Each structure stands twice: as C-alpha cells, then as structure tokens.
ZAMARGU-4260 file (C-alpha; in steps of 0.2 Angstrom, whole numbers, plus 5000, padded with zeros to 4 digits):
<rodrens>
0) 5000/5000/5000 | 5006/5018/4996 | 5015/5026/5011 | 5007/5043/5011 | 5012/5056/5024
5) 5005/5074/5027 | 5016/5086/5037 | 5010/5103/5043 | 5024/5116/5041 | 5014/5132/5044
10) 4997/5140/5048 | 4995/5126/5061 | 4987/5133/5077 | 4990/5150/5069 | 4985/5160/5054
15) 5001/5163/5044 | 5015/5154/5035 | 5003/5141/5026 | 5014/5126/5020 | 5009/5108/5019
20) 5020/5094/5013 | 5013/5078/5005 | 5025/5064/5004 | 5022/5049/4993 | 5033/5034/4989
25) 5038/5042/4972 | 5036/5061/4975 | 5035/5075/4987 | 5024/5090/4984 | 5021/5106/4994
30) 5004/5115/4995 | 5009/5133/4997 | 5025/5141/5004 | 5019/5156/5014 | 5028/5169/5025
35) 5025/5170/5043 | 5017/5186/5050 | 5012/5192/5067 | 5024/5191/5082 | 5043/5192/5081
40) 5044/5174/5086 | 5034/5169/5071 | 5042/5181/5059 | 5059/5174/5064 | 5054/5158/5056
45) 5056/5166/5039 | 5074/5168/5041 | 5078/5151/5047 | 5081/5136/5036 | 5067/5126/5029
50) 5063/5110/5039 | 5066/5100/5023 | 5078/5101/5009 | 5071/5112/4995 | 5079/5102/4982
55) 5069/5087/4988 | 5053/5095/4983 | 5046/5089/4966 | 5033/5103/4964 | 5023/5116/4973
60) 5004/5119/4971 | 4999/5136/4976 | 4982/5141/4982 | 4983/5160/4979 | 4994/5175/4979
65) 4993/5181/4997 | 5010/5183/5005 | 5005/5171/5019 | 5003/5158/5006 | 5016/5162/4993
70) 5029/5173/5002 | 5043/5161/5004 | 5043/5154/4987 | 5058/5165/4981 | 5068/5158/4996
75) 5063/5141/4991 | 5069/5143/4974 | 5085/5152/4979 | 5089/5137/4991 | 5088/5124/4978
80) 5070/5120/4973 | 5070/5116/4954 | 5052/5110/4951 | 5037/5119/4945 | 5025/5131/4955
85) 5008/5127/4949 | 4995/5141/4950 | 4980/5149/4941 | 4984/5163/4928 | 4977/5177/4939
90) 4988/5170/4954 | 5003/5170/4943 | 5000/5188/4937 | 4997/5194/4955 | 5013/5185/4961
95) 5022/5194/4948 | 5019/5210/4957 | 5017/5204/4975 | 5033/5194/4977 | 5045/5207/4970
100) 5036/5220/4982 | 5039/5208/4996 | 5057/5206/4991 | 5059/5225/4992 | 5051/5225/5009
105) 5063/5212/5015 | 5078/5222/5008 | 5071/5238/5017 | 5068/5230/5033 | 5086/5222/5033
110) 5094/5239/5029 | 5084/5247/5043 | 5089/5234/5056 | 5107/5234/5049 | 5109/5252/5054
115) 5103/5249/5071 | 5114/5233/5074 | 5130/5241/5067 | 5128/5255/5080 | 5127/5241/5093
120) 5142/5233/5085 | 5132/5218/5081 | 5131/5207/5065 | 5119/5215/5053 | 5104/5204/5047
125) 5102/5198/5029 | 5085/5200/5020 | 5075/5184/5019 | 5076/5186/5000 | 5079/5200/4988
130) 5069/5208/4973 | 5081/5198/4962 | 5077/5182/4970 | 5058/5186/4968 | 5060/5189/4949
135) 5070/5173/4948 | 5056/5163/4956 | 5043/5169/4944 | 5052/5158/4930 | 5046/5143/4940
140) 5028/5146/4938 | 5017/5135/4928 | 4999/5140/4924 | 4984/5129/4927 | 4965/5131/4923
145) 4951/5128/4935 | 4942/5111/4933 | 4956/5103/4924 | 4967/5088/4931 | 4985/5092/4930
150) 4999/5079/4933 | 5012/5089/4945 | 5023/5074/4950 | 5025/5056/4948 | 5009/5048/4955
155) 5001/5065/4960 | 4989/5075/4950 | 4978/5090/4956 | 4962/5099/4951 | 4959/5118/4955
160) 4942/5124/4961 | 4937/5142/4963 | 4938/5147/4982 | 4930/5164/4980 | 4943/5172/4991
165) 4954/5182/4979 | 4956/5184/4961 | 4964/5167/4955 | 4961/5159/4972 | 4958/5140/4973
170) 4954/5125/4983 | 4966/5111/4977 | 4960/5093/4975 | 4975/5081/4975 | 4974/5063/4970
175) 4989/5052/4975 | 4990/5036/4966 | 4998/5021/4973 | 5008/5008/4964 | 4994/4996/4968
180) 4982/5007/4958 | 4974/5013/4974 | 4971/5032/4975 | 4969/5044/4990 | 4960/5061/4987
185) 4965/5076/4998 | 4956/5092/4997 | 4966/5108/5003 | 4953/5122/5006 | 4965/5136/5004
190) 4956/5152/5010 | 4938/5151/5007 | 4928/5167/5003 | 4912/5172/5010 | 4895/5171/5001
195) 4891/5187/4992 | 4909/5194/4991 | 4909/5210/4980 | 4922/5205/4967 | 4922/5186/4968
200) 4910/5172/4964 | 4904/5160/4977 | 4917/5146/4982 | 4916/5129/4973 | 4923/5111/4977
205) 4922/5093/4974 | 4911/5080/4983 | 4917/5064/4991 | 4935/5065/4996 | 4946/5055/5009
210) 4954/5069/5018 | 4951/5088/5020 | 4963/5102/5026 | 4951/5116/5030 | 4955/5134/5035
215) 4947/5141/5051 | 4951/5159/5051 | 4933/5164/5057 | 4928/5148/5064 | 4920/5156/5080
220) 4912/5170/5070 | 4894/5171/5063 | 4891/5187/5053 | 4874/5193/5047 | 4872/5190/5029
225) 4877/5207/5021 | 4872/5213/5004 | 4879/5228/4994 | 4866/5240/5002 | 4869/5235/5020
230) 4888/5234/5017 | 4888/5252/5011 | 4876/5257/5025 | 4890/5252/5037 | 4903/5260/5027
235) 4893/5276/5025 | 4892/5278/5044 | 4910/5276/5046 | 4913/5290/5033 | 4901/5302/5041
240) 4908/5299/5058 | 4926/5302/5052 | 4921/5317/5041 | 4913/5325/5057 | 4930/5323/5066
245) 4938/5333/5052 | 4954/5324/5049 | 4960/5310/5038 | 4951/5293/5037 | 4966/5280/5036
250) 4961/5263/5030 | 4975/5251/5032 | 4970/5238/5018 | 4978/5223/5010 | 4984/5230/4993
255) 4976/5215/4983 | 4957/5215/4982 | 4953/5223/4999 | 4959/5240/4992 | 4949/5238/4976
260) 4933/5232/4985 | 4934/5247/4997 | 4937/5259/4983 | 4921/5253/4974 | 4910/5256/4989
265) 4918/5273/4993 | 4915/5279/4975 | 4898/5271/4975 | 4893/5281/4991 | 4897/5297/4982
270) 4889/5292/4965 | 4873/5288/4975 | 4873/5304/4984 | 4874/5296/5001 | 4889/5307/5006
275) 4897/5323/5000 | 4911/5321/4988 | 4928/5319/4996 | 4946/5315/4990 | 4952/5297/4990
280) 4970/5293/4989 | 4978/5275/4986 | 4995/5276/4994 | 5003/5259/4990 | 5014/5255/4976
285) 5009/5237/4977 | 4990/5241/4977 | 4993/5252/4961 | 5002/5238/4952 | 4989/5225/4958
290) 4975/5236/4952 | 4982/5234/4934 | 4981/5215/4936 | 4963/5217/4942 | 4959/5228/4927
295) 4966/5215/4915 | 4955/5201/4923 | 4940/5212/4925 | 4929/5201/4915 | 4932/5187/4927
300) 4926/5197/4942 | 4908/5197/4947 | 4907/5216/4948 | 4922/5220/4936 | 4912/5234/4928
305) 4910/5243/4944 | 4928/5242/4948 | 4933/5249/4931 | 4921/5264/4934 | 4928/5267/4952
310) 4946/5268/4945 | 4940/5282/4933 | 4933/5292/4947 | 4938/5311/4947 | 4939/5310/4966
315) 4953/5296/4965 | 4972/5300/4966 | 4986/5287/4966 | 5003/5292/4973 | 5016/5287/4961
320) 5032/5293/4971 | 5039/5293/4988 | 5038/5312/4988 | 5020/5312/4984 | 5017/5299/4998
325) 5026/5310/5010 | 5016/5326/5005 | 5000/5317/5011 | 5006/5321/5029 | 5004/5340/5025
330) 4985/5338/5020 | 4972/5345/5031 | 4953/5343/5031 | 4943/5327/5028 | 4951/5315/5016
335) 4953/5296/5014 | 4969/5287/5012 | 4969/5268/5008 | 4987/5261/5011 | 4995/5244/5014
340) 4999/5234/5024 | 4982/5228/5031 | 4989/5223/5048 | 4999/5239/5049 | 5015/5229/5050
345) 5025/5237/5035 | 5023/5249/5021 | 5017/5266/5020 | 5003/5265/5032 | 5015/5265/5046
350) 5021/5283/5041 | 5003/5289/5039 | 4999/5282/5057 | 5014/5291/5064 | 5007/5307/5057
355) 4989/5304/5063 | 4987/5292/5077 | 4991/5306/5090 | 4978/5318/5083 | 4960/5317/5089
360) 4953/5323/5073 | 4960/5307/5064 | 4951/5290/5061 | 4959/5273/5058 | 4947/5260/5050
365) 4953/5242/5050 | 4944/5232/5037 | 4953/5215/5038 | 4959/5202/5049 | 4972/5207/5062
370) 4984/5193/5067 | 4990/5193/5085 | 5006/5203/5088 | 5003/5214/5074 | 5001/5233/5076
375) 4984/5232/5069 | 4979/5220/5082 | 4987/5231/5096 | 4977/5246/5090 | 4961/5235/5089
380) 4963/5229/5107 | 4963/5247/5113 | 4981/5252/5115 | 4983/5270/5122 | 5001/5272/5114
385) 5011/5261/5102 | 5029/5261/5095 | 5032/5264/5077 | 5049/5264/5070 | 5056/5265/5087
390) 5046/5280/5092 | 5032/5281/5105 | 5016/5287/5098 | 5000/5291/5108 | 4984/5285/5101
395) 4971/5299/5101 | 4963/5295/5084 | 4947/5285/5084 | 4950/5267/5080 | 4936/5258/5071
400) 4934/5241/5063 | 4922/5235/5049 | 4922/5216/5046 | 4910/5216/5031 | 4925/5216/5019
405) 4932/5200/5025 | 4940/5188/5012 | 4936/5173/5023 | 4920/5163/5026 | 4913/5164/5043
410) 4908/5148/5054 | 4891/5145/5046 | 4899/5147/5028 | 4913/5135/5032 | 4901/5122/5039
415) 4890/5124/5023 | 4906/5122/5012 | 4912/5106/5021 | 4894/5099/5021 | 4894/5101/5002
420) 4911/5091/5001 | 4903/5076/5009 | 4905/5062/5010 | 4922/5064/5019 | 4929/5047/5022
425) 4943/5051/5033 | 4951/5065/5044 | 4947/5083/5043 | 4962/5094/5048 | 4958/5112/5055
430) 4972/5124/5051 | 4974/5143/5047 | 4966/5149/5063 | 4969/5155/5081 | 4964/5144/5096
435) 4946/5151/5099 | 4942/5149/5081 | 4949/5131/5079 | 4940/5126/5095 | 4923/5133/5090
440) 4925/5126/5072 | 4930/5109/5079 | 4914/5108/5089 | 4903/5114/5075 | 4910/5101/5063
445) 4907/5088/5076 | 4889/5090/5072 | 4891/5081/5056 | 4907/5071/5058 | 4913/5059/5071
450) 4923/5068/5085 | 4939/5057/5081 | 4938/5062/5063 | 4943/5080/5067 | 4960/5085/5071
455) 4970/5101/5075 | 4988/5098/5070 | 5002/5108/5078 | 5017/5116/5069 | 5028/5102/5061
460) 5017/5088/5066 | 5016/5074/5053 | 5003/5060/5050 | 5003/5044/5040 | 4987/5044/5030
465) 4980/5026/5029 | 4963/5019/5026 | 4954/5035/5030 | 4964/5037/5046 | 4977/5049/5051
470) 4991/5041/5062 | 5003/5053/5071 | 5021/5051/5067 | 5033/5053/5081 | 5048/5065/5078
475) 5064/5069/5088 | 5066/5086/5080 | 5066/5101/5091 | 5050/5112/5088 | 5054/5127/5078
480) 5041/5137/5088 | 5035/5135/5106 | 5017/5132/5103 | 5011/5145/5115 | 5019/5158/5103
485) 5009/5152/5088 | 4996/5165/5084 | 4999/5175/5100 | 5009/5190/5106 | 5026/5186/5112
490) 5040/5193/5122 | 5043/5207/5109 | 5026/5213/5111 | 5028/5212/5130 | 5044/5222/5129
495) 5036/5235/5118 | 5022/5236/5131 | 5034/5237/5145 | 5044/5252/5137 | 5027/5261/5135
500) 5023/5258/5153 | 5040/5264/5159 | 5038/5280/5148 | 5021/5283/5155 | 5026/5280/5173
505) 5041/5292/5171 | 5030/5306/5163 | 5017/5305/5177 | 5030/5306/5191 | 5028/5321/5202
510) 5046/5326/5202 | 5064/5321/5199 | 5066/5312/5215 | 5051/5301/5211 | 5058/5297/5193
515) 5074/5292/5201 | 5065/5280/5213 | 5057/5272/5198 | 5073/5270/5188 | 5082/5263/5203
520) 5068/5250/5206 | 5069/5244/5188 | 5088/5243/5189 | 5087/5232/5205 | 5074/5221/5197
525) 5085/5218/5182 | 5100/5215/5193 | 5090/5202/5203 | 5085/5193/5187
</rodrens>
C-alpha cells in the first residue's frame, strides 16, 4: 500500500505561514509556501532554514497569491527548489507584482535593522530574500485552469476549484495514486471566501474526498448576511463619523482585492449621493500595480464593471512617488487614504499612522483580519500608545473596525462548504486559525462528523494517511516554535508594552526624586533577574 504522509509546516494553530507537505513513495509536493506574520517569534521563522531540503521537493501547488501563502517561494527557489510552481493565471499575474514587492520590503527591513545593529556593533541581518530572488522565482511558475486535472509529480495530480477568496484563488483537490492502483484524494481548502463577496463568485469544490485540510480563520464568528446595500450602509456611517472629526480617514488595507473592494464602495457612496464628495488617495505602490492586474482580469470578476468605473473616478488620486506619499502628511481637512499593509506591520501605512494616530481629529478604520502581535491588532485591542519605527506614539485618533470586507468565510459558511464536500471518508484537519476559532469550528464540525475524525495539528506535526485514518508520526526534531507563541503575542510585544509603561510612569512622576526611585527599582529588578 502507498506510504502517504502529510506534514503541517505552517498555519498550524496560527493563521500565517501556510505550508503543507505531501510525501508519497515516488514524489514530494508542497501545498503553498507562505511567509509567517504576526509576532517576532513567528516572523523569525522566515529567516531560518526550511525544515526540509528544498531540492527534495518535486513541485509546489499554490492556492493563491497572498503573501502568507506564497511569500517564501523566492527563498525556496534560491535554496535549491527546481520544480514547477503550479497556479492559476490570475495568481501568477498577482505574484508577479506581489513577490518582488515583498522582496523590496525584506531588503528595506534588513537595511533598517542593519543600521541599528551596526551602531550596537552587532552582525547586521540579511534579508529573507531580495527583489532579484523574487523575479528569479517567477520563472518557475506554471499556469493551470480551474476544473482541469494536471499531473504535477510522479503519481500525483491536482484539480483547482474556485475558492471565492481572491482573484485566482483556489481550493486544490489532490489525487495520489499508489503503485497498487489505489488512489487517495485530499482536498486543501486554501482560503475560502464568504458568500456574496463583492468581486468574487461563490466558492466551489468537489464531493466525496478522503481527507480535508480546512481553513478556520473565522471559525468562531457568525456574521449577518450582508448585501451591497447594507455593506455600504455600514461604510457610510464610518465615513460620516470620520468626516465629522475633520481629519484623515486612514484605511489600512491589503493591497490586493481589499483595496479595490473598498474603493468601489467609497465611490459608490458618492455616486449615489449618500455622502458629499471627498478625496480618495491610494497610497501603496503594490496596490497600484495589483490594480492593473485586476483591470486585466475584470471580465472574470463578478462586479468588474463597477471596479473599472471606480478607477476612473475624478475623486481618486494614486501616489506614484515617495515624495507624493510624504506630501500626504501635509494635507488637512477630511480625506481618505487607503494604504498597505492591512495589519499595519509594514509599508506606507506606518508613516501615515505616525502622522495621525496622536491627533484626535483622525480616524483609523481596520477592514481586515488582524493577526495577534501585529500593530493592527494592538490598536484594535485598545492600546493608548504604540511604538512605530522606534518612536512612542500616543493614540488619540478614533480606532474603528468593519468586518464586512472579510475575504474569509465565517463559521456558518465554512460548515456549509464542508457539508457540500461530503462524504468525507477520513480525517478533517483544521488549520489557518487561532485557538478560539479552531476550537469553535471543531465543535461545529462535530455535528456532522465523528469527533475522532477532526484534528487540529500543531506546527511540524506529521501524519501517516492510511485507510481514512490519520496516524501521528513521532519525531525527535526540536519544535521550531514554542506552541504558546503560535498565533499569539510574544516577548517582543511584552517588551514594547513594558517600554510604553515605563515611559508613561516616568512622565506621570511628580518630580525628579520620584523618577529616580522608579529608575532605581527597575535597575534592581534587572540585577536580581
């Protein structure tokens, strides 16, 4: 019988770093090779060696272009992978702009940290990969179509289904054939989009599989069913409230699709006369380039004509240069700036936040998932001050959130999606979720599956897939990440909070003597430790 193993190398009891390894007797295939985001502990995994030899991988099948699914592909190729990366045409086109942008961010981050480390006489860090690495990686991509079986390695073929999450996104049905002519079918959900998403058709998938690897991002969330009108009602209220404050409305937004969706609705509100006209600025080089990809694929989008109309709005400006971006900080009065990144962890949004967070007339509207440990999550959780680029910034701006633009299905929609895949003969693995969502979805799925049929794997855990069962494989390898850190804030977040608390305590001290006492107590505590 075919020896088939499945190993979970990312997005396990956390949301980022999606990567799953399928090992058969004749081939080894990766499903996704994503970048870890969130806490410093998780991001540090991006710089470490892969827990496998890249040259031993025969192929990669990619669900979609988001960086937490595709972001380590340039590193994989640089370190010896020589196979094909299979993806839909739209995913290839998006990766052609997203991966070089990610390489640029890695270079910038390494340079910024290098300056700091050199001043401390420490070894400067290397970027995870470069822009050049990203462009080299693009030569390995191979285009696939939805609904067509494609042989990707010896004894392994795949079929792509529209996941309704992002332009080009897919759930991947994998069939592994044994030498005895037996076949095992595994369905990798990828990220499943919600019903009624603005630019995407509803998700699809096959029936009757042996194993399912299912995302759980919003496994504990039940949203009211939104339609275009109610979604715009909610956005309208946020725009009206922000305009009344009189300053900028900053919308940290994922550059790919979320930016385009929000833009369509903002322009729609003005066209419908529901709000007075106001300036909209897209301040993200990646969003600008990604928008060109969306324009090229507009006919594939459910409301592509509306997107094209919004992009021609006279109220829209797109910053082209760094100087134009910096000039935004000189603007006054009400205006909207849509800028990446969506979790506020990198990119131009951090500069805009430095300029507006401390001002009570400003508003920050979070319109996407905020992973634990990210700046966006810290703001969402009610921080009164934060650190950006090493500076302490007070938070006086209004912090708001709007979940109607989520790219992920909620618990009810995930249950409906899995129900449509039945019968599922073997194990369902829950991934790509934080602990409360994993737990809630496991309980919900338990209504239609046997309890022992549902598993929540840990990072680097491996299973033998045999006769519909999943048998854990013991390993002597040291865990790459202490499980308590996956999908949670870590000591770096605690350190940032401590520095802010110290600064706050010193600023509130009545006099120099009191400040001296606080400092001496802190020194004694450190010496005792």
